[in-house]
C-alpha positions as CSV (number, residue, x, y, z in Angstrom):
1,M,57.4,99.5,31.9
2,H,53.7,101.1,31.5
3,A,53.0,101.1,35.0
4,S,55.1,100.4,38.7
5,K,54.4,97.8,41.2
6,N,51.7,100.4,42.6
7,N,50.3,101.1,39.0
8,E,51.7,105.1,38.9
9,P,52.7,106.1,35.2
10,F,56.3,105.5,34.1
11,R,56.6,107.5,31.1
12,F,59.2,109.2,29.3
13,S,59.0,112.9,28.3
14,S,60.8,114.1,24.7
15,D,63.6,114.6,26.5
16,D,64.6,111.0,27.2
17,Q,64.9,109.8,23.4
18,E,68.4,108.7,24.7
19,C,66.7,105.8,26.6
20,L,66.7,103.3,23.9
21,R,65.3,100.5,25.8
22,K,61.7,100.3,27.1
23,D,61.0,96.7,27.8
24,D,59.7,96.2,31.0
25,E,62.5,93.5,31.8
26,F,64.7,96.5,31.6
27,L,62.6,98.9,33.1
28,T,62.0,96.6,36.3
29,K,65.5,96.8,36.8
30,F,65.8,100.1,37.5
31,L,61.9,100.2,39.6
32,R,63.7,96.9,41.9
33,V,66.3,98.9,42.7
34,K,64.8,101.6,43.8
35,K,62.0,100.7,45.7
36,Y,59.4,100.8,42.8
37,N,60.2,104.6,43.5
38,V,59.2,105.6,39.7
39,E,60.6,108.7,40.3
40,R,64.2,107.6,41.2
41,A,64.3,104.8,39.0
42,H,63.9,107.2,36.2
43,A,66.2,109.6,37.5
44,L,68.7,106.7,37.5
45,I,67.9,105.5,34.0
46,R,68.6,108.9,32.8
47,S,71.7,108.5,34.8
48,Y,72.6,105.0,33.2
49,Y,72.2,106.5,29.7
50,S,74.4,109.8,30.5
51,Q,77.1,107.2,31.6
52,I,77.4,105.5,28.6
53,K,77.0,108.7,26.5
54,R,79.8,110.2,28.2
55,N,82.1,106.7,28.5
56,Q,81.7,105.3,24.6
57,D,85.7,104.6,24.7
58,I,85.5,102.1,27.8
59,L,81.4,100.6,26.8
60,M,81.7,100.6,23.5
61,N,82.0,96.3,22.8
62,V,81.8,95.2,26.4
63,R,81.7,91.4,25.4
64,P,83.0,88.4,27.3
65,S,85.4,88.0,24.4
66,R,86.8,91.2,25.2
67,C,87.5,90.2,28.8
68,M,87.6,86.9,29.1
69,S,91.8,87.1,29.9
70,I,90.8,89.5,32.8
71,F,88.5,86.8,34.4
72,Q,90.8,84.0,33.1
73,E,93.0,85.8,35.9
74,N,90.9,86.1,38.4
75,M,90.9,89.9,38.5
76,A,87.4,90.1,38.2
77,V,84.2,87.5,40.0
78,I,81.3,87.4,41.1
79,L,81.5,84.7,43.6
80,K,78.8,82.1,44.3
81,G,77.5,82.7,47.6
82,K,75.5,85.9,49.1
83,A,76.7,88.1,51.6
84,R,74.6,88.1,55.0
85,D,72.2,90.8,53.8
86,R,71.5,88.5,50.9
87,S,73.5,90.6,48.1
88,T,75.8,89.7,45.6
89,I,79.6,89.5,46.4
90,A,82.0,90.9,43.4
91,F,85.4,90.2,44.3
92,I,87.8,92.9,42.4
93,R,91.3,92.3,42.5
94,V,93.0,95.6,41.2
95,G,96.6,94.9,42.4
96,M,96.9,91.9,40.1
97,W,96.6,94.2,37.3
98,D,99.6,93.8,35.0
99,T,99.9,97.3,33.0
100,K,101.8,95.5,30.3
101,K,99.2,93.1,30.2
102,F,95.7,95.3,30.2
103,T,94.8,98.8,29.7
104,L,92.7,101.0,31.9
105,Q,89.8,100.6,29.3
106,D,90.3,96.9,29.9
107,L,89.7,96.7,33.6
108,M,86.7,98.7,33.1
109,R,85.4,97.2,30.8
110,S,85.3,93.9,32.2
111,Y,84.1,95.2,35.8
112,I,81.1,97.0,33.6
113,F,80.4,93.6,32.1
114,I,80.3,91.8,35.5
115,A,78.4,94.8,36.9
116,E,76.0,94.3,33.7
117,Q,76.0,90.1,34.4
118,A,74.9,90.6,38.0
119,I,72.3,93.2,38.1
120,R,70.2,90.6,35.4
121,D,69.4,88.4,38.5
122,R,66.7,89.7,40.7
123,D,68.4,89.3,44.0
124,T,71.0,91.3,43.5
125,Q,68.4,93.8,42.1
126,L,66.9,93.9,45.6
127,Y,69.6,93.8,47.8
128,G,72.8,95.1,46.1
129,V,76.4,94.0,45.7
130,T,78.7,94.3,48.3
131,A,82.4,94.6,46.8
132,I,85.7,93.1,47.8
133,V,88.4,95.1,46.3
134,D,91.8,93.5,47.0
135,R,94.5,97.1,46.3
136,S,97.3,94.7,47.8
137,E,100.3,95.8,45.4
138,E,98.3,97.8,42.9
139,H,99.2,100.4,40.5
140,T,98.5,103.3,41.9
141,S,101.0,105.8,39.6
142,E,98.5,104.1,36.8
143,L,95.4,104.6,38.1
144,Q,96.3,108.2,39.8
145,S,97.5,109.0,35.5
146,H,93.6,107.9,34.7
147,H,92.0,109.8,37.2
148,D,90.6,112.3,35.6
């Protein structure tokens, strides 16, 4: 993206080499989320790539095939309707996590996949996501052991 909505430059410095994608479609997502504030969008992009770098063990191979069994259990879904504020609704059922079937990495991959799919939608970029998290019967001991 060469310019924002207000024709301000959107440039990457030599320190931003980790920002691999620089196509308009990708950069526009971040600009929309930050209401076309170039500096805030740039900071968000850097944070995005920083998270990828720090969490490679979870983020590698985030593909539908790796998440399908979690989706089939309806543990993570994007609802068809929108919230009153026009945000996308994500329904996450952590309480259904069967630790014998799925690792924490499996769970995180599926949530990341759903988030990546949701942010492709222009309305989600503009209005955000409302997450409903069902924690009934949550396996807190497993989550706590992975907290650090």
